[in-house]
N, C-alpha and C positions, 0 to 999 in steps of 0.2 A: 555446545555451551551454549544458554541459553541466553536471553536476553535481559538486559535491568531495567525494571522501573525506570528508571534516570532516562536512558532513551526515550521509552514509550513517551511518558512524558515531554518531553522535546519535542518530538514529533506530533502529537496531538495539539500541545502549544502553537506550532508553525503551521497548525489547518484550523489555526481555533474561529479563526475568521468566516467560516465555514459550519453551516448549519450542521445539524444530524450524522454529525462524525464520530461513528464508534468502536467500539472497539469488543476482541473479546478474549479471555486468556486460552492459550490451550496448548499442555505439554511447555511448559518454562517457554512459549512464545507468543505471537499475540496478533491475531485477522481480525485489518482494519472495514472498516464500515464505509460505506456512502450514502447514505438518505436505505437504507437498508440492503446493499449489493456490493460483498466484498472488491474492494479496490487489490486490495494486497496485505502487506506482515509486517509485521518486524524479526527477523528472524538473525536471532545473531548479529545483532545491536547492527540491522542495516534493515532498511526501506527495500522490498521491495514489492513492486507491482504488476499486473497480469501486461501480458502482453497485448494491449486493443494498441486497432490501427491509430491512433492518437497520442499514447503512448512511445509507439513508436516512432513517429513520426517526430517528436516531444526531447526524446531520447538520443537521438540517431547516432551514439557511442555509447551510449549505454552498454554492460558487459551482461548475456543471459549468467543470472548464477539458480542453484537448485537453491530452496528456501532448508529443503533435508532431503535425506534420501529416497529416491525414487518417488516424487512432486514432479510435478508439470519445473519450467524453468521459469525465469523469474524476471524481467529487470532492475537489476542495480539501479535508482535516485542518487546519485554522488551528488546534489546541489538540497541536499537537506537543509539549510542559513536558510536560502530562496524561498520566504513566505509565497511572496508575489505566486512567482517558479508554480508552487506548488499548489496554490490554488488553482494556476491555470489546466495545470496538470490535473485535477483530480477532476473538478468538471466539466473538462472534456472527456476523461476517459467514462464520465458519468454513463452517456451513450447505449453507450457499446460493451458494460459490465453484462452478462445474465444475470436475469428477476430472480431473486431467491426462489428456491423451490421449495412447492405447496408441499402441507406436509400432511401426512396421513390421517 
């Protein structure tokens, strides 16, 4: 099942307090970036983030879910309605996210 544009727009609105939040469509789903680093994405109308230490600490009861078959597990963010929490989560994760790979 592909993600709806409405859900993407809702999540982006919740993260609108952060500068440099971008997204890219990928096979019916959306990859989310913060300051050029992949933080997670929208998969089947679910917000999933990389399981870095900060995210695991801030989402202690979150379930690990697969964004798609063959992918690494990610954390399901169930507090999408809490704008302040999402902002703090993304800001806290930033330093632990891998830098983009340099293009050849």
